[in-house]
KOLKOLDREN-418586 format. One line per 5 residues: number of its first residue (from 0); their letters; for each residue y, x, z of N, C-alpha, C. Coordinates in steps of 0.001 Angstrom, whole numbers, plus 524288, in hexadecimal, padded with zeros to 5 digits. Layout:
BEGIN
NUM	A	Y,X,Z,Y,X,Z,Y,X,Z; ...
***
This chain:
BEGIN
0	MRQIV	1558E,799D6,44053,15620,795D6,43BB0,1512C,79134,43D84; 154D2,78D36,43B00,15240,787FA,43CA0,14D6C,78773,437B3; 149E5,7868B,43772,14539,78590,435F7,143BD,77FBE,4362B; 141EB,77BF2,43075,13E39,7767D,432C9,13B28,77608,42E78; 13564,7790C,4320A,13199,776F3,4307A,13066,77100,42E77
5	LDTET	1303D,76F49,4284B,12E95,76A24,42757,12960,7687E,42460; 12AAE,76457,4240C,12437,76253,4232F,12741,75D61,42102; 121AD,75A9C,41C7B,124E8,75477,41A25,11DAE,754F4,41991; 11DB1,74C74,4194E,11A1B,74AE1,41620,11D57,7485D,41127; 1198B,74592,40E1F,11C02,743C0,40A52,11863,73FCF,406E5
10	TGIDP	11930,73D03,404CB,11668,73824,4027C,113A2,738DA,3FD2D; 1141B,73ED9,3FB19,11156,74164,3F9A1,112A4,74656,3F59F; 1109A,7485F,3F401,11359,74E03,3F2A6,1181C,74FB3,3EF36; 11A9D,74C12,3EB89,11E89,74BCA,3E771,1228C,74886,3E7EC; 126DF,74B93,3EA4F,12B43,74919,3EBBB,12DCA,74620,3E652
15	AEGHR	12ADF,74802,3E09F,12F98,74756,3DD1C,12B48,74421,3DB7C; 127A8,7411F,3DD2E,1252F,73C6E,3DB79,1264C,737DD,3E05B; 12A56,73983,3E31E,12AFC,7359F,3E65C,12A28,73535,3EBF5; 12701,738BC,3EE7D,12566,73868,3F0F3,12931,73AA5,3F6DE; 1292C,739E6,3FB65,12B32,739A5,4000C,12A86,73DFA,40367
20	IIEIG	12F17,73EA2,40786,12C7B,7406D,40D28,12A70,73CC1,4108E; 1285C,73C32,413CE,1261B,73794,418D8,123A8,739DC,41D8F; 12581,74041,41C71,12751,74075,422EE,1293A,746AD,422F7; 12B84,7492E,4276D,12D77,74E78,427E8,12DAB,74FD4,42DB6; 12B77,754C4,42D33,12B80,75800,431CC,12DF2,75BFB,43114
25	CVELM	13175,75D2B,434CE,133B8,762EE,437B5,132FF,764E9,439BA; 13322,76B49,43C67,13209,76C22,440F9,13660,770B9,43FED; 13AE5,77171,4440C,13C02,775DA,443B8,13CC5,77AC5,4467F; 13E76,77EEB,4455B,13D6F,78394,4477D,1446D,786A9,445D6; 14405,788BD,44AC2,14843,78BF2,44D66,146AB,7920A,44E39
30	ERQTT	147F5,7949F,448E2,14735,79A15,44B94,14166,79B8D,44B6B; 13EF4,799B5,44895,13905,79963,4475D,13589,7962D,44C7C; 1396C,7903C,44F77,1385C,790E2,454BB,1383C,78BEF,45432; 13426,787AA,4557A,13416,7832F,454EB,137AE,77F8D,45821; 13A13,77D22,455EC,13FEA,77A2E,45CD1,13B7B,7754A,45DDA
35	GRHYH	139B9,77479,45BAD,13877,76D3D,45E41,13A2D,7696D,45BD8; 13CD6,76A53,4581C,1419E,765AF,45497,13D12,76512,44F0D; 13D64,760BA,44D3F,139A7,7605E,44810,13D27,75991,4481E; 13C12,758B9,441EC,13C49,75657,43F22,13795,7519D,43EE2; 13640,74D96,43F3D,1327B,74B22,43AA9,134E4,744EC,439F6
40	VYINP	133CD,74330,43579,13283,73E8A,434B5,12F74,739EF,430DE; 12EFA,73713,4300F,12AC8,73411,42BDD,12E8F,7310B,428A5; 12CA2,7304C,42512,130BD,72F7B,4202E,12FDC,7298C,41DCC; 131E3,72575,41B3A,12F52,72114,416D2,1312F,7243C,4130D; 12C53,72575,40F55,12E69,726E5,40AD1,13103,724A0,407C1
45	EREVE	12F60,71D84,406DA,132CD,71A2C,4041F,12D6E,71D30,3FE49; 1282C,71D39,40145,124ED,71AA8,3FCC7,11FA8,71C46,3FFD0; 11A9A,71D16,3FC4B,114AC,71D00,3FEE5,113F5,7214A,3FF3C; 11179,723CA,402CD,110C7,728CE,4033B,10952,7289F,4004C; 10879,72CDD,3FDFC,104C8,72D7A,3FB55,0FFAC,72D91,3FE09
50	AEAIG	0FA8E,72BB3,3FC33,0F5D8,72B4A,3FEF7,0F490,7313A,400BB; 0F447,736A2,3FD0C,0F293,73A44,3FD92,0F6AA,73D42,4010B; 0FBC8,73B8A,402D5,10095,73C86,40458,0FE59,73B50,4098B; 0FDCB,73695,40C0F,0FA7C,732CD,4126F,0F673,737CE,4128E; 0F3D1,7390B,40D4C,0F026,73C19,410BA,0EE71,73FD2,41325
55	VHGIT	0F358,74353,41252,0F679,7475C,41236,0FB47,7469E,418A8; 0FD1E,74492,41A35,0FF2B,7436B,41E23,0FEB7,7404F,42270; 0FC9B,73A37,41E7C,0F8DA,735DB,421F4,10032,732F6,422A4; 10465,7325E,42114,10842,73074,41F73,1077F,72B59,41DF8; 1070D,727E1,41F0B,10731,72230,41BBD,10C63,7222D,41AF3
60	NEFLA	10CA4,71C83,418BB,10FF2,718E5,41543,110C7,7152F,41A89; 10E1B,7126C,41C50,10F3F,711AA,42288,111B1,71364,425B4; 1123C,7174A,426A7,11162,719AE,42B21,1184C,71AA9,42AA7; 119E3,71BE4,42367,11DEF,71D27,4207C,122D0,71814,420E1; 12094,7144D,422FA,1221D,71060,4212D,12993,70DB2,42475
65	DKPKF	1284D,70E9D,42886,12C85,70F37,42AD0,12FC4,7133C,42C56; 12F9F,719CD,42AF2,130FF,71C4E,42AA5,135EF,71D29,4277D; 139B1,71F41,429F5,14048,721A8,427D6,13C4F,721F1,422A2; 141F2,7228D,41D8E,14272,722D4,419E9,1442E,72ADD,41A29; 14226,72CA2,415B7,146E1,732C8,41586,14BEF,731A0,41691
70	ADIAA	14F93,72E57,4132B,15216,72F24,4137B,154D0,72EDA,418F2; 15283,72B67,41CE9,154C7,729A4,420F0,1547A,72D9C,42729; 1515A,7316D,424E2,14FD8,736A0,42776,152A5,73D1F,42328; 153B5,73A45,41FE9,1552E,73FFE,41C7B,158FF,74217,42018; 15D42,73F46,421E1,1620E,743C4,42428,15F68,7463D,42804
75	EFFEF	15E17,742BF,42C3C,15BFE,7465E,43231,15786,74BED,430FF; 1544A,74B30,42C93,1527B,74CCD,42AA6,1536D,752D8,427B7; 156DA,75241,42502,15ACA,7568E,4217D,15E36,75A4A,425B8; 15F79,757A3,42B3B,16352,759D7,42F43,15F77,75CD8,4334E; 15A59,75B00,4320D,15420,75DE9,43523,152C6,76393,43219
80	IKGAE	15588,762E6,42DD0,15306,7676B,42AB7,1588C,76903,4264E; 15B7E,7688F,42779,15F75,76B57,42614,163BB,76F81,42809; 1626F,772EE,42255,162C2,779CA,426E5,15E7E,77C4F,4281A; 15AAF,77B74,429C4,15479,77DE3,42971,15220,78043,42628; 15015,783C3,42693,14A79,785A7,42409,14774,781D5,423A9
85	LVIHN	1450F,77FA6,42044,1410A,77BD9,421A5,13A94,780F9,41EA5; 136EE,77E91,422AC,13392,78213,421AD,12DE1,77C7B,41F5A; 12BC4,77E3A,41A2B,12897,77A0B,419B3,12494,77BDD,41609; 11F9E,77870,41728,11AE4,77996,41475,11B7D,779B4,40EBA; 11B5F,77CF5,409E1,11B8F,779B1,4065A,120DC,77836,4050E
90	AAFDI	12505,77AF3,40815,129A5,77845,40776,12AE8,774EC,4010D; 12A6A,77603,3FD19,12A86,7744E,3F8B7,12BB6,77047,3F8B5; 124B9,769E0,3F9C4,12483,76670,3FC81,128A1,7646B,3FD40; 128DD,76434,403B3,12B8B,76267,406B1,13305,761DF,4054B; 134C1,7665E,404B6,138D2,7681D,401D0,13A3D,763C6,3FE0D
95	GFMDS	135FE,7632A,3F946,13743,76077,3F459,13708,759F0,3F7AD; 1350D,7560C,3FBC2,134C0,75184,3FE57,139E3,75135,3FFA8; 139B4,755A8,400DA,140FA,754EC,4053F,1457D,75447,40293; 14566,758AB,3FE76,1493B,757FF,3F907,148BE,7535F,3F6E2; 1462A,75134,3F5B9,14380,74B49,3F191,1450F,747D9,3F6B9
100	EFARL	1456A,74827,3FB42,14581,7446A,3FE33,14BFF,74454,401EA; 14FE8,748AB,3FF4B,15236,74842,40047,15835,74796,3FC32; 154AA,74762,3F7E0,156CF,746D4,3F0FA,156F5,740F6,3F29B; 155DE,73D85,3F3B5,15561,73918,3F4B9,15B87,734C2,3F72B; 15D20,739A6,3F9E9,161A4,73673,3FF35,1677A,73B99,3FD13
105	KPVRK	16A73,73B07,3FF5C,170C9,739CF,3FD42,1727F,73E45,40378; 1739E,7424E,4035B,1743E,743E4,40020,16ED9,7489F,3FD56; 16F5D,74A6C,3F942,16A8A,74CCC,3F96F,16959,75340,3F934; 1657E,7523D,3FBAF,16413,757C2,3FFF3,15F36,75AF5,3FBE2; 16042,75FE7,3FD33,15C3A,7636B,3FA5D,15852,76691,3FF1D
110	TADHC	155EE,7665C,40173,1536D,76945,40715,153F7,76F7B,40662; 154E3,7714E,402AE,153A9,77983,401B1,15B72,77A04,40265; 15F8C,775F5,40209,16333,775B1,403EA,1667C,77386,4076B; 162D2,775E3,40AA4,163FC,772F2,41163,15FAA,77552,4159A; 15BD8,77977,41282,1586B,77AC9,41727,15496,77E7B,41382
115	GVVDS	15473,783A6,415FA,15105,788A2,412F9,14B95,7852B,413E3; 14686,78751,40F80,14354,786C2,411E4,13D78,789F3,40E6A; 13A01,788AD,4143E,1369A,78F4E,41395,132CC,788CB,41426; 13052,78B4D,40E63,12A38,78B32,40E56,124DC,78DCF,4106B; 1214E,78DDB,4139C,11EFF,78FBB,415A0,11A59,78FD3,414A4
120	LAIAR	118FD,78A76,4117A,114C3,78BA9,40C34,11618,7905F,4093F; 11B4E,791BB,407E4,119CE,79624,404C3,11977,79C0B,407F7; 11C35,79B01,40CA3,119A5,79F23,40F1F,11803,7A14D,4109B; 113ED,79D6B,40FFB,10C78,79D62,412E6,10C7E,7A090,40E68; 10B1B,79ECA,40994,1091E,79F18,4050E,10A6D,7A62B,40579
125	KKHPG	10E4F,7A711,40650,110B3,7AD04,40615,10C9D,7B15E,408EE; 10C94,7ADAF,40EE3,10B15,7B207,411EF,104DB,7B12B,411F7; 10243,7AB2C,40F87,0FB7E,7ACA2,40F71,0FBCE,7AA0B,40C1E; 0FA8E,7AECA,405DC,0FB4A,7AC6E,4011B,0F687,7AA63,4001E; 0F4FC,7A7E0,3FC38,0EF10,7A5F3,3F92E,0EC5D,7A301,3FF8B
130	QKNNL	0EEC5,7A208,40427,0EBDC,79FEC,407AC,0ECE0,79A82,408A7; 0EA21,7946F,40953,0EE6A,790B6,40C51,0F34D,7908E,40DEF; 0F64F,78BFB,40D55,0F9CA,79015,41209,0FDC3,788C8,4129B; 0FA68,784D0,411D0,0FB89,77FEA,41272,0FCA4,77FAB,41A6B; 0FEDC,77D0F,41B36,100B1,77C73,4220E,0F9D9,77E33,4247C
135	DALCK	0F5CE,77949,42361,0F17E,779E7,4258D,0EEF4,78009,42664; 0EF81,782EF,42052,0EC34,78875,42195,0F102,789DA,425D5; 0F5AB,78C27,424EC,0F995,78EBF,42697,0F859,78E42,42CD7; 0F79A,78939,42F5F,0F6B0,78947,4345D,0F162,78927,434C4; 0ED62,78A7E,431A6,0E745,78F1E,4328F,0E909,79264,4332F
140	RYGVD	0ED3F,79447,430E7,0ED14,79C88,42FA5,0EFCE,79D49,4330C; 0F3FC,799AA,4353F,0F6EA,79A19,43AED,0F651,798BE,4406A; 0F32D,7957B,43D74,0F21D,793A0,4462D,0F431,78F36,4476A; 0F713,78DB2,4438A,0F99E,7894D,445C9,0F5BF,78417,44638; 0F66D,78188,44A83,0F2E3,77BE9,44B90,0F5FC,77693,44921
145	NSSRD	0F305,77517,444D9,0F399,77199,440D0,0EDFA,76D6D,440BC; 0EB94,76EF9,44620,0E6D0,76808,447DA,0E8F2,762E0,44690; 0ED2A,76217,44848,0EFDC,75DDC,44742,0F41E,75BA9,441CC; 0F14C,75DAE,43EDD,0F4E3,75E6A,43A29,0EF45,75C17,435E3; 0EE20,7575D,437D3,0E8FC,7546F,43456,0EAC8,7510A,42F24
150	LHGAL	0F186,750A7,42EC3,0F462,74F6E,42C1B,0F9AB,7535B,42A27; 0FA2E,75132,4275E,10225,75424,42555,10439,74F79,428AC; 10890,7538F,42BD0,10EF5,75147,42D79,112D3,7524B,42D40; 1169F,751C6,42B53,11AE7,7549C,42A0C,11B9C,7595E,42F8B; 11C4D,75603,435C1,11FE9,75727,43A71,11A7F,75AC3,43B6E
155	LDAEI	114EB,75BB8,43BBE,110A1,75CAD,43CFE,10EC6,7620B,43A29; 10F77,762B8,434A1,111F6,76466,4307F,1152C,769A4,430B3; 11AD8,76816,43464,11F5B,76C29,4346E,11DAA,76EDA,4376F; 11BDD,76C5F,43DE0,11A1D,76FA9,44287,11642,772CA,440C7; 11306,76FC6,43C9D,10F22,775AC,43E1F,10F7C,7785F,4392A
160	LAEVY	112FD,77760,434FD,11560,77BCA,43273,119C3,77FD3,43561; 11D7F,77E9B,43776,11F5D,77E44,43BF8,11BD4,78618,43E78; 11775,78491,4419D,1166D,78720,44277,1123A,78BEB,43F9D; 11246,78881,43B21,10F24,78D21,437B3,11365,79277,433F1; 11822,78D5E,4327A,11C01,78F87,431C3,11DD0,79635,4357C
165	LLLTG	11E97,79788,43BBB,12032,79A0E,43D62,11B66,79CD6,43C8A; 11691,79B71,43DA9,11281,7A076,43D2A,112A7,7A318,43634; 114A4,7A258,432F2,112E7,7A288,42CC1,11824,7A61E,42D08; 11AB6,7A50D,42EAF,12023,7A8DC,42F65,120B1,7ABA9,43335; 11F6D,7AE32,4372F,11FBD,7B0BE,439FD,11D26,7B0B6,43F87
170	GQTAL	117D7,7ADB0,43EE3,115FB,7AFEC,441E3,114BC,7ADE7,44777; 11439,7B188,44A78,116D6,7B123,45060,11C8C,7AE83,4514D; 11ECD,7A91F,453CA,12345,7A732,45246,1273E,7A843,45851; 123E7,7A8EE,45BD7,12813,7AA81,45FFC,1223E,7AC1F,464F8; 12701,7AF28,465DE,12339,7B417,46CEF,12550,7B1ED,47000
175	SLDAG	12023,7AFE6,4748F,1235A,7AE3B,47766,12405,7B41D,47D96; 12780,7B673,47FB9,12569,7BB7A,480B8,12915,7B884,489CE; 126E3,7B57E,48A49,12786,7B2E2,48E6F,122AA,7B4A7,4911D; 12136,7B750,494D9,11BF0,7B5D1,498DA,11CB9,7B39D,49BD4; 1201B,7B193,49E6D,12264,7AE5C,4A36A,120E1,7B288,4A713
180	NDGAG	12596,7B1F9,4ACF0,1253F,7B41E,4B1B1,12150,7B8A0,4B216; 11D1D,7B645,4B320,117F1,7B928,4B4AF,11582,7BC0D,4B08C; 116AF,7BCF9,4AC29,116F0,7C1F6,4A7F1,11020,7BEFA,4A45D; 10E9D,7B9F8,4A6A0,108D7,7B807,4A6B3,109E3,7B5D7,49E0D; 10E33,7B222,49DCA,10F3C,7AFC8,499B1,10B03,7AB2B,499C2
185	GEGGI	1101D,7A83C,495E8,10F3A,7A391,495A8,10B86,7A0B5,4911A; 10CDE,79B92,4906B,10C4A,79A83,48A75,10E75,79C81,48633; 11063,79E42,48334,11027,7A1F6,47ECF,1152E,7A6EA,48055; 1132D,7A839,486B3,113D0,7AC3F,486AE,11111,7B2F8,486AF; 110DE,7B535,489EC,10CA2,7BC58,4889B,10815,7BA68,48C1E
190	RRLPD	1037A,7BA59,48A02,10091,7BA96,48DF5,0FBB0,7C031,48DF7; 0FCC8,7C130,493EE,0FD29,7C6AD,4942E,0F669,7C6F8,494D7; 0F2FA,7CA42,492BC,0F06E,7CBB9,49433,0EC61,7CBFA,49A2B; 0E6F4,7CB17,49BA0,0E775,7CCD9,4A18E,0E4F9,7CFB5,4A110; 0E60E,7D51B,4A7F9,0E608,7D99E,4A7C5,0DF85,7DACD,4A6EA
195	DRKPL	0DBDA,7D7AE,4A864,0D700,7D7AD,4A9AB,0D383,7D492,4A551; 0D7B6,7D631,4A1B5,0D439,7D3CF,49A3A,0D098,7D7C5,49A1A; 0CC19,7D72C,49632,0C8B9,7DA09,493E5,0CB5E,7DB22,48F78; 0CAC7,7E202,48FBE,0CD40,7E6E2,48BCD,0CB6D,7E594,48511; 0CF11,7E4E3,4826E,0CD54,7E592,47D1A,0C900,7E8BB,47BEC
200	NVILA	0C373,7E757,477CE,0C0CB,7EA58,4777B,0C315,7EE8B,4726C; 0C2B3,7F328,4737A,0C54E,7F699,46FC8,0C0F7,7F8BC,46AF6; 0C271,7F950,465BF,0BD6E,7FB1C,46286,0BD5A,7FE92,46054; 0BB9F,80213,4619F,0BDF8,806A9,45D7E,0BB59,8076B,4578D; 0BD30,80C1A,454F3,0BA04,80B6B,44E1D,0B82E,80FD7,45078
205	SNEEA	0B395,80E53,44A55,0AE6C,80FDD,44C67,0AEE4,8140C,4494E; 0A9A5,818D9,44898,0AADA,81EAD,4470C,0AD43,81BD9,440EF; 0A913,81B5F,43DCE,0AA23,81930,4391C,0B046,817B3,43841; 0B34B,81531,43BAE,0B818,811D1,439B7,0BD87,81538,43BF2; 0BB56,8195D,441F2,0BE76,81CCB,44181,0BE76,82061,43B83
210	SAHEE	0BA53,823C2,43A24,0B97E,826A8,436E3,0BBEC,824DE,43079; 0BBD4,820FF,43055,0BE38,81D5C,42AC5,0C311,81C14,42CD3; 0C57E,81C3D,43030,0CA85,81CDC,4333D,0CE90,822E3,4339E; 0CA8A,82764,4333F,0CC85,82A16,433C9,0CC9D,82D6F,42CEA; 0C871,82BA3,42A51,0C984,82D72,424D3,0CDBA,82AB9,4227E
215	FMELL	0CE79,823F6,42443,0D3C2,8239F,41FB8,0D93B,82600,4221A; 0D999,8260D,427FA,0DD10,82AA0,428FD,0DDDC,83067,425DE; 0D96C,8310D,42526,0DA55,837C4,42137,0DD21,83568,41BBD; 0D901,830C6,419C2,0DD80,83121,4144A,0E208,82CFD,414F2; 0E3B6,82B46,41B0A,0E8BC,82931,4193F,0EDCA,830D8,41AB5
220	AKQAG	0EB84,83307,41BA8,0EEAB,8367C,41EBA,0EE40,83985,417D4; 0EAE1,83A83,4167B,0E7EC,83C2F,41135,0EF61,839F3,40DCA; 0EE81,834AC,40DA0,0F0C1,83160,40B62,0F770,83140,40BA7; 0F95F,82F9E,41117,0FD9D,83137,41424,0FF0C,835CC,4179C; 0FD55,83918,41770,0FE18,83D08,419FF,0FD16,83A2F,42155
225	ETVWG	1008F,83E49,423F3,0FF15,83C36,428CB,10023,837E4,42A05; 0FAC7,834FA,42DC6,0FD14,82F5D,42EE7,0FDE0,82E06,435D5; 100B3,82936,4389E,1002D,8278A,43C59,0FA0B,829C6,44015; 0F89A,826EA,43C9D,0F3F3,82760,43F29,0EF15,82BD3,43FC0; 0F115,82F51,43CB9,0F130,836AC,43ED7,0F3E2,83918,441F3
230	KLAQK	0F884,83619,4422D,0FD57,8389F,4465A,0FB03,83866,44BAC; 0F7A9,833F9,44B2F,0F6AA,8314E,44F9F,0F20E,8356B,452BD; 0ECC9,834E7,44F2E,0EAB8,83807,44DC9,0E8B3,83F1E,44FD5; 0EDF3,840CE,44ECD,0F0E2,84566,45115,0F297,84473,455C9; 0F49B,841B0,45878,0F7B7,840CE,45B92,0F318,8427C,460E0
235	E	0EB7B,83E4B,45EBB,0EA90,83D7E,462B5,0E7EA,84193,46396
***
């Protein structure tokens, strides 16, 4: 499956008020592995960027003055995402802006007609109800390094989201069993423990804990009949 992890930066928060996209960042995944392909562009929005938005992403009107307009990049952007499943954090926001931009052009395109859409925020809220699920919170929860994220940036956020999404939806995404010719294991391979390592401490249950366990097993046997624990005890 081809997936595109996507993020945008904008002049403001509502396309219905004429706000526009000023940056697009995309990272390609194929079968849940990054491919190294990405799409990134800054866009002249043909309007002023709100001061509050500049405070979030740091992209100024002066910086965007000589950048291409959305109409200039629309075809190559569409070709990059067409047929893929888009992974977006708070997808309604970005898709709303993308559809608003495409609606200004001919032919008019609607993103959902050409791409699947997965909202990673909805996944996170379902998996971690009642907790913060913004990108920074998820990075902290899953141990993803976002130390370079002083300001929002579409490509950087897409790269971070790609890592978070893979952990959020599947945990470990790749396992290398190539230990090398000598069996010692290299980076990302199997790390073998030395034979002379210090043995692990074995902590035995106290008398009180053992008695409580016996009482619980007896109660469980009365309620559920013979248990696996009981069978094992008989064999011993």
